[in-house]
C-alpha positions in Angstrom: -3.9 -27.2 -6.7 -4.1 -25.1 -3.6 -2.0 -27.7 -1.6 0.6 -27.7 -4.3 1.0 -23.8 -4.2 1.0 -24.1 -0.2 3.9 -26.8 -0.5 5.8 -24.7 -2.9 5.6 -21.5 -0.7 6.7 -23.7 2.4 9.7 -25.0 0.5 10.8 -21.4 -0.7 10.5 -20.0 3.1 12.6 -23.2 4.2 15.3 -22.3 1.4 15.1 -18.6 2.8 15.6 -19.8 6.4 18.4 -22.1 5.4 20.2 -19.1 3.3 19.8 -16.6 6.4 21.2 -19.3 8.7 24.3 -20.2 6.6 25.1 -16.3 6.3 24.6 -16.0 10.2 26.7 -18.9 11.0 29.3 -17.7 8.6 29.5 -14.2 10.5 29.4 -15.8 14.0 32.7 -17.6 13.1 34.3 -14.2 13.1 32.1 -12.3 15.6 31.6 -14.8 18.4 28.9 -14.7 21.0 27.0 -12.1 19.6 23.9 -14.1 17.8 21.3 -11.5 18.2 23.6 -8.6 16.9 24.5 -10.5 14.0 20.8 -11.4 13.4 19.7 -7.8 13.7 22.4 -6.8 11.1 21.1 -9.3 8.6 17.5 -8.4 9.2 18.5 -4.8 8.3 20.2 -6.1 5.1 17.1 -8.0 3.8 14.7 -5.2 5.1 16.8 -2.7 2.7 18.0 -0.7 5.6 21.2 0.9 6.8 23.0 0.1 10.0 24.9 2.2 12.5 27.1 0.5 14.8 28.0 2.6 17.8 30.2 1.2 20.6 33.6 1.7 22.3 36.9 0.8 20.5 38.0 -3.0 20.1 34.5 -4.7 20.4 34.5 -5.8 17.0 32.4 -3.2 15.1 34.5 -3.1 11.9 34.9 -6.9 12.1 31.2 -7.5 12.0 30.6 -5.3 9.0 33.6 -6.9 7.0 32.4 -10.3 8.1 29.0 -9.5 6.8 30.3 -8.2 3.5 32.5 -11.2 3.0 29.8 -13.7 3.6 27.8 -12.1 0.5 29.6 -12.5 -2.8 28.8 -8.5 -3.7 30.9 -5.6 -4.3 32.3 -4.0 -1.2 34.0 -0.5 -0.5 35.4 0.8 2.9 35.7 4.5 3.3 37.8 5.7 6.1 36.2 8.8 7.1 38.6 11.6 8.2 38.3 15.2 8.5 39.7 16.1 4.9 37.5 13.4 3.3 35.6 15.4 0.5 31.9 14.5 -0.8 33.3 13.8 -4.2 35.6 11.0 -2.7 32.2 9.4 -1.6 29.8 10.2 -4.6 32.4 10.4 -7.6 33.5 13.3 -9.9 33.3 14.3 -13.5 36.9 14.3 -15.0 38.0 15.9 -18.2 39.3 13.2 -20.6 42.0 15.0 -23.1 41.6 12.2 -25.5 38.0 12.4 -26.0 37.5 16.0 -25.4 34.9 15.7 -22.9 34.2 14.8 -19.2 33.5 11.3 -18.1 32.3 10.2 -14.7 34.4 8.4 -12.1 32.3 6.7 -9.6 33.0 7.2 -5.9 33.2 4.5 -3.1 29.6 4.8 -2.8 29.1 2.5 -5.7 29.1 -0.8 -4.1 26.7 -3.2 -2.8 27.9 -3.0 0.8 29.7 0.4 1.8 31.6 0.2 5.2 31.8 3.9 6.6 34.4 3.7 9.3 34.3 6.2 12.2 31.7 8.2 10.1 31.7 11.2 13.0 35.3 11.9 11.9 34.1 13.6 8.8 32.7 17.1 8.5 29.1 17.5 8.0 29.3 18.7 4.4 30.8 15.3 3.7 28.6 13.5 5.7 25.6 14.9 3.8 27.1 13.3 0.6 25.5 10.0 2.0 22.0 11.5 2.3 20.5 10.9 -1.2 22.2 7.5 -1.6 20.8 6.2 1.5 17.3 7.4 1.2 16.7 7.3 -2.5 19.5 4.7 -3.6 20.9 7.0 -6.2 23.9 9.4 -6.6 23.4 13.1 -8.4 26.4 14.5 -9.7 26.3 17.7 -12.0 22.4 17.2 -12.6 23.0 13.7 -13.8 21.5 10.9 -11.7 23.1 7.5 -11.3 21.2 4.5 -9.7 22.7 2.1 -7.1 22.6 -1.6 -7.2 20.6 -3.9 -5.4 21.4 -5.0 -2.6 22.8 -1.7 -1.3 23.6 -1.2 2.4 25.6 1.3 4.2 27.2 0.1 7.5 28.6 2.9 9.5 30.7 2.7 12.8 31.3 5.6 15.5 33.0 5.6 18.8 30.5 7.5 21.3 33.1 8.2 23.9 35.8 10.0 22.0 34.5 13.5 21.2 37.8 15.3 20.1 38.2 15.8 16.4 34.6 14.5 15.6 31.4 16.0 14.3 28.1 14.6 15.7 25.8 13.0 13.1 22.8 15.3 12.2 19.5 14.2 13.2 18.6 13.8 9.3 21.5 11.6 8.8 20.5 9.4 11.9 17.0 9.2 10.7 18.2 7.4 7.5 19.8 4.6 9.4 17.1 1.7 10.0 19.0 0.5 13.2 21.5 1.5 15.4 23.3 -1.6 17.3 25.8 -1.8 20.2 28.3 -4.8 20.1 28.9 -4.9 23.6 31.8 -6.7 25.5 31.8 -10.5 25.0 31.4 -13.1 28.1 34.5 -14.4 29.5 33.9 -17.6 27.9 33.6 -16.3 24.3 36.5 -13.8 25.0 38.8 -16.7 25.9 37.7 -18.3 22.7 38.5 -15.1 20.7 42.2 -15.2 22.2 42.7 -18.7 21.2 41.6 -17.9 17.5 42.1 -14.2 16.8 45.3 -14.1 19.0 46.9 -16.6 16.4 45.4 -15.5 13.1 42.2 -13.6 12.2 39.4 -15.7 11.6 38.1 -13.0 9.1 40.8 -14.5 6.6 39.1 -17.7 6.5 35.7 -16.0 6.0 34.1 -17.2 2.7 30.9 -16.0 0.7 27.9 -18.4 1.2 25.7 -16.3 -1.1 25.7 -13.7 -3.7 23.9 -10.5 -4.8 20.9 -12.5 -6.7 20.6 -14.7 -3.6 20.2 -11.6 -1.3 18.0 -10.0 -3.8 15.8 -12.8 -3.6 15.5 -12.8 0.0 14.8 -9.1 0.0 11.9 -10.0 -2.5 10.6 -12.5 -0.1 10.8 -10.1 3.0 8.8 -7.6 0.9 6.1 -10.1 0.6 5.4 -10.6 4.3 2.2 -9.6 5.1 1.4 -6.8 7.8 -2.1 -7.0 9.2 -3.9 -3.6 9.8 -3.9 -4.2 13.7 -0.2 -4.4 13.5 0.1 -1.4 11.2 -2.0 0.5 13.8 0.2 -0.9 16.7 3.3 0.6 14.9 1.7 4.1 14.4 0.5 3.8 18.2 4.0 3.4 19.2 5.3 6.3 17.2 2.5 8.5 18.2 3.3 7.8 21.9 6.7 9.0 21.5 5.5 12.3 19.9 3.2 13.1 22.9 5.6 11.9 25.7 6.2 14.8 27.9 10.2 13.7 28.6 10.7 13.5 24.8 11.6 16.9 22.8 11.5 14.9 19.4 9.3 12.1 18.8 9.4 9.2 15.9 8.7 10.5 12.3 6.7 8.7 9.9 10.0 7.4 8.4 10.6 5.7 11.8 7.3 3.9 11.6 8.0 2.8 8.0 11.5 1.5 9.2 9.9 -0.3 11.9 7.3 -2.1 9.5 10.0 -3.1 7.2 12.3 -4.2 9.8 9.5 -6.4 11.2 8.8 -7.9 8.1 12.6 -8.9 7.8 12.5 -10.2 11.3 9.2 -12.4 10.5 10.9 -13.7 7.3 13.9 -15.1 9.4 11.6 -17.4 11.3 10.1 -18.5 8.2 6.7 -16.8 8.6 4.8 -14.7 5.9 3.0 -12.6 8.3 4.2 -10.3 11.1 3.3 -10.8 14.9 3.4 -8.2 17.5 6.6 -9.7 19.1 8.5 -8.9 15.9 7.6 -5.3 16.5 8.4 -5.2 20.2 11.9 -6.7 19.6 12.7 -4.2 17.3 11.5 -0.9 18.6 14.6 -0.2 20.6 17.3 -0.6 17.8 14.9 1.0 15.1 13.4 4.0 17.2 15.8 4.7 20.1 18.3 6.9 18.1 15.7 9.0 16.4 14.4 10.4 19.6 15.7 13.4 21.7 15.1 13.9 25.3 13.5 17.0 26.5 16.1 19.1 28.7 14.6 18.5 32.1 14.5 14.8 31.7 18.1 14.6 30.4 19.2 16.5 33.3 17.2 14.0 35.5 19.2 11.1 34.1 16.2 9.8 32.1 17.1 7.6 29.1 15.3 7.1 25.5 15.5 3.4 26.2 13.8 3.6 29.4 11.0 5.8 28.0 10.6 3.4 25.0 10.3 0.5 27.5 7.5 2.3 29.4 5.8 3.1 26.1 5.7 -0.7 25.1 4.3 -1.6 28.4 1.5 1.2 27.9 0.6 0.8 24.4 -2.1 -2.0 23.9 -0.8 -5.0 22.1 -3.0 -6.4 19.1 -5.0 -9.4 20.0 -5.6 -12.0 17.2 -9.1 -11.9 15.9 -9.8 -8.4 17.1 -9.4 -5.6 14.4 
């Protein structure tokens, strides 16, 4: 009996890995040469997180988000953030129906499985804050009435870090709600040549077809939730977060929400390898994308040229890694 259960579990994990690989391969046909970035974006999806893609123009930020959405047969909405965008454009609004003689709710763009917020830092802080409730609680409240959002639900936001004219920096509370922040980066010369041969003629996004659907993604999310995180691994995550709070070069360290996000992302990373348990390597590989954007440098450290990434690398070298067999 135990052997039969074990075989069934192994088959389920094999299906999970195959489904994950199918989606990743589908996206990489559009976004070439960015295997790790694509994997992290999908880990964010199955870990029920939200993704901030921050990089210079023209490297494929929006393309990655749209390719991910097209690979999944789910509802998709794109919001082009501009200074005149209103919070009700995102959440929805109650409109008076003259025929019925009462108000009816018109859902906003947030009511979709995958929501792309393009150039999110171009909208006012008031409009940006319209995302806070939906990103954290997966619900929207309009005129005292609360509406639930579906599963899966993921916000993918893009922003350009070098252009500051006409932009509003994301508040720390908003940044903290993104599970990961990724940079796409420039492709290698080889892959850029391949891009010229494909995108130079026709966009490969036009040929991108869905390889799974909402129930399929929901099943992957449920399996990622079931991944076991041993107590030593949990203590390791807390130790990393605590080290950021005590570091003299950091004005603001990682919050308990950051620890939760790191744990959930580690579950997702383990699941993509077909494992039902988290290893220290899963945690270490995710510290930079999950933690870095939540930290603030102290004034002296910033003036001396220190970076958050360098500090986190030092912390990972200093915090003891759990050893198997030791509690």
